[in-house]
FIKE-489869 format. One record per residue (C-alpha): x, y, z. Coordinates in steps of 0.1 Angstrom, whole numbers, padded with zeros to 4 digits, always signed. Example, Ala and Ser with C-alpha at 12.3 -4.5 7.8 and 13.67 -1.06 7.14 Angstrom:
% residues 2
+0123-0045+0078/+0137-0011+0071/
***
This chain:
% residues 369
-0002-0003-0002/+0012+0035-0004/+0022+0058+0021/-0010+0083+0018/-0036+0072+0038/-0070+0081+0035/-0082+0095+0067/-0114+0091+0082/-0121+0120+0114/-0134+0101+0144/-0149+0122+0175/-0160+0110+0205/-0156+0115+0243/-0126+0098+0262/-0129+0112+0296/-0163+0122+0318/-0195+0101+0323/-0189+0093+0283/-0159+0079+0283/-0170+0039+0279/-0196+0045+0255/-0163+0066+0235/-0138+0038+0233/-0164+0015+0221/-0175+0037+0195/-0139+0041+0187/-0132+0009+0195/-0160-0006+0164/-0147+0019+0140/-0112+0010+0142/-0120-0030+0142/-0137-0016+0105/-0106+0001+0097/-0085-0025+0105/-0102-0052+0080/-0106-0032+0049/-0071-0026+0056/-0062-0061+0060/-0082-0070+0029/-0055-0044+0008/-0072-0006+0017/-0085+0012-0009/-0068+0017-0042/-0037+0012-0029/-0042+0033-0001/-0044+0026+0038/-0073+0036+0057/-0067+0058+0089/-0089+0062+0118/-0080+0099+0132/-0098+0096+0167/-0099+0127+0188/-0119+0135+0220/-0144+0162+0220/-0149+0154+0261/-0185+0155+0253/-0185+0192+0255/-0193+0219+0225/-0166+0236+0224/-0141+0208+0223/-0163+0190+0197/-0156+0222+0176/-0121+0221+0182/-0113+0190+0167/-0141+0193+0135/-0117+0219+0127/-0090+0197+0127/-0105+0176+0109/-0116+0201+0085/-0082+0217+0082/-0064+0176+0077/-0067+0182+0039/-0066+0141+0039/-0093+0133+0061/-0124+0131+0033/-0150+0119+0061/-0159+0118+0092/-0177+0096+0119/-0196+0107+0153/-0202+0122+0176/-0217+0103+0210/-0236+0136+0229/-0263+0152+0210/-0253+0184+0219/-0220+0179+0207/-0230+0165+0174/-0257+0191+0166/-0234+0223+0178/-0211+0208+0153/-0230+0195+0123/-0230+0233+0106/-0194+0232+0105/-0193+0195+0086/-0218+0208+0065/-0198+0239+0054/-0166+0221+0052/-0186+0193+0030/-0165+0171+0052/-0194+0133+0051/-0203+0131+0085/-0226+0096+0100/-0239+0099+0129/-0240+0063+0147/-0256+0065+0177/-0269+0102+0175/-0309+0101+0180/-0319+0137+0182/-0342+0145+0149/-0326+0176+0144/-0298+0160+0135/-0316+0147+0101/-0341+0180+0097/-0320+0211+0096/-0310+0207+0059/-0277+0197+0065/-0272+0177+0028/-0241+0157+0039/-0254+0147+0071/-0265+0110+0078/-0276+0095+0111/-0275+0057+0108/-0297+0047+0136/-0331+0056+0145/-0342+0089+0159/-0361+0102+0192/-0396+0106+0175/-0393+0070+0161/-0382+0050+0189/-0404+0071+0214/-0432+0061+0195/-0425+0019+0192/-0420+0023+0235/-0447+0044+0239/-0472+0024+0219/-0455-0012+0229/-0469+0002+0268/-0500+0015+0257/-0512-0017+0231/-0493-0047+0250/-0489-0038+0281/-0521-0017+0293/-0506+0008+0307/-0526+0043+0304/-0509+0063+0328/-0469+0076+0334/-0448+0098+0351/-0416+0111+0332/-0384+0117+0344/-0359+0136+0323/-0320+0144+0324/-0319+0176+0317/-0294+0176+0286/-0299+0177+0248/-0307+0138+0247/-0325+0135+0279/-0349+0163+0272/-0359+0151+0235/-0359+0111+0244/-0390+0126+0269/-0407+0150+0246/-0410+0126+0218/-0423+0095+0241/-0447+0120+0255/-0462+0130+0223/-0466+0094+0211/-0480+0080+0248/-0508+0107+0247/-0518+0100+0208/-0520+0064+0220/-0546+0071+0243/-0521+0074+0274/-0518+0098+0303/-0489+0121+0309/-0496+0129+0344/-0466+0146+0359/-0428+0155+0347/-0395+0159+0364/-0363+0169+0352/-0334+0158+0370/-0300+0172+0367/-0270+0148+0347/-0248+0129+0375/-0277+0134+0403/-0277+0104+0425/-0301+0114+0450/-0337+0104+0442/-0349+0094+0472/-0380+0132+0479/-0383+0121+0443/-0393+0086+0444/-0418+0092+0474/-0430+0119+0457/-0445+0100+0423/-0479+0101+0421/-0494+0063+0429/-0523+0064+0403/-0493+0059+0377/-0491+0026+0360/-0453+0033+0349/-0424+0056+0354/-0408+0069+0320/-0371+0082+0327/-0351+0099+0293/-0318+0100+0297/-0283+0078+0310/-0268+0080+0344/-0290+0082+0363/-0311+0059+0355/-0296+0032+0377/-0298+0050+0412/-0337+0059+0401/-0347+0022+0398/-0327+0013+0426/-0339+0036+0449/-0376+0029+0437/-0367-0006+0446/-0359+0001+0481/-0388+0019+0485/-0412-0004+0472/-0421+0009+0445/-0427-0025+0419/-0435+0000+0391/-0429-0009+0357/-0392+0015+0350/-0395+0023+0307/-0364+0042+0294/-0346+0048+0264/-0316+0038+0247/-0300+0062+0273/-0298+0031+0288/-0293+0001+0270/-0260-0001+0279/-0241-0026+0300/-0214-0004+0318/-0244+0027+0330/-0269+0006+0337/-0276-0034+0335/-0242-0037+0359/-0251-0006+0389/-0286-0013+0387/-0283-0053+0397/-0310-0072+0409/-0335-0036+0414/-0339-0046+0376/-0357-0078+0382/-0379-0070+0408/-0413-0059+0409/-0429-0055+0370/-0394-0047+0360/-0376-0029+0330/-0386-0025+0297/-0359-0007+0280/-0351+0007+0240/-0324+0003+0219/-0319+0015+0183/-0306-0018+0175/-0314-0053+0174/-0297-0080+0198/-0266-0098+0190/-0272-0125+0170/-0306-0115+0151/-0289-0104+0122/-0262-0119+0101/-0227-0117+0112/-0230-0099+0142/-0218-0123+0163/-0190-0127+0143/-0179-0089+0146/-0190-0092+0181/-0164-0117+0187/-0134-0098+0167/-0145-0074+0189/-0147-0087+0223/-0111-0106+0219/-0091-0080+0213/-0110-0053+0234/-0133-0065+0257/-0172-0071+0259/-0196-0052+0244/-0217-0026+0266/-0232-0008+0241/-0237+0007+0204/-0200-0007+0190/-0226-0030+0165/-0236+0007+0154/-0205+0019+0149/-0184-0007+0135/-0215-0010+0106/-0212+0029+0103/-0177+0025+0096/-0185-0003+0072/-0208+0015+0050/-0184+0048+0050/-0156+0027+0033/-0178+0014+0013/-0185+0051-0002/-0148+0058+0000/-0141+0031-0025/-0165+0041-0047/-0157+0072-0048/-0120+0061-0055/-0129+0043-0086/-0133+0079-0106/-0106+0091-0091/-0091+0106-0057/-0119+0099-0033/-0125+0143-0025/-0151+0151+0002/-0178+0161-0024/-0174+0124-0040/-0174+0108-0009/-0208+0121-0004/-0219+0118-0040/-0213+0077-0030/-0225+0077+0005/-0255+0093-0008/-0258+0066-0032/-0250+0039-0011/-0273+0007-0006/-0251-0024+0012/-0265-0053+0037/-0249-0045+0071/-0249-0063+0101/-0271-0039+0121/-0308-0044+0103/-0320-0066+0082/-0323-0041+0054/-0298-0031+0035/-0285+0003+0044/-0301+0032+0026/-0312+0068+0031/-0334+0087+0024/-0345+0121+0015/-0337+0137+0053/-0298+0114+0053/-0321+0089+0078/-0313+0052+0078/-0346+0032+0062/-0329-0002+0079/-0331+0016+0112/-0355-0007+0139/-0360+0002+0172/-0356-0030+0198/-0371-0034+0228/-0359-0059+0260/-0362-0065+0292/-0340-0076+0317/-0340-0113+0325/-0311-0131+0346/-0283-0101+0346/-0291-0099+0308/-0309-0078+0284/-0339-0101+0262/-0352-0088+0231/-0391-0093+0236/-0397-0075+0201/-0391-0053+0175/-0409-0026+0158/-0401-0010+0123/-0403+0027+0114/-0434+0033+0110/-0443+0020+0144/-0459-0011+0135/-0446-0038+0150/-0439-0076+0143/-0444-0102+0159/-0430-0103+0199/-0390-0125+0199/-0389-0149+0227/
***
């Protein structure tokens, strides 16, 4: 291979509360890059992932993007983990013509703000909120709920979309509470929850585990339903422990089916875990997004050097089978992945167990058992 690599910028948090999640995302992307290089690279060029720490903060995300933009060898980017960071920097990618795939960011605004070179691999909060809300009302018979949200871009968006969908499905939101990111003491909040609510919905990430544990400590056995911020081994499943299986348990959505549902996902997971350890969150989505971008760079290289414009054109027309979703990856007019689905999970024997898969339009497939 030549000495001139084709570079992909990767912006993730490598410290703070999001460190584990950001490192897993970067590791999965590196796995895809290494696989492509082992297969010969692209037209003799090695691919290089340039991983920079955005710290989960908007100002650092801006610094990271500017470094990518200045790097003439960078033909595309993948990122970021946090919704607030990605929404803040997306206009910079757009202005520079640098194609961006967000493997995980779910805020609807990412693909509804007119940025033609910005793509979302996963489902957005309006689709996932609809899926879990309809399941709760129609399959579980839940008619009343309290919504608790973390005061973050993700927490507000996830909770807003869920609440609107829950009420549209015939349910009622009795009360809403906002908590601060990093908060751990929920004794007063749990004590104040209205008993007439049939379930609690939480939109956020890091506060879910202490919230569930406080509920069970106070013999509050109601269903705890939550968004994909809690489909996370390290920040939710492990610290929640036995409390997740007490009472009516936990219902958590994810924007990726469980490992083994889609051909190739177990093989990818085996390679990942032999090298980096247990998959704890969205490694499959990050790997698949990177593989999709690499395919687009390969297509762009067929017409000469893979400039940013050529990569963006090739990515726009991509239609490939991945390992995250059953259907082939392709983009709608907004840049959303048509193949994306929502999976719903219970927690049993210390593991997430998938119970249903819901397509984008909100129609539910048969429960998975």
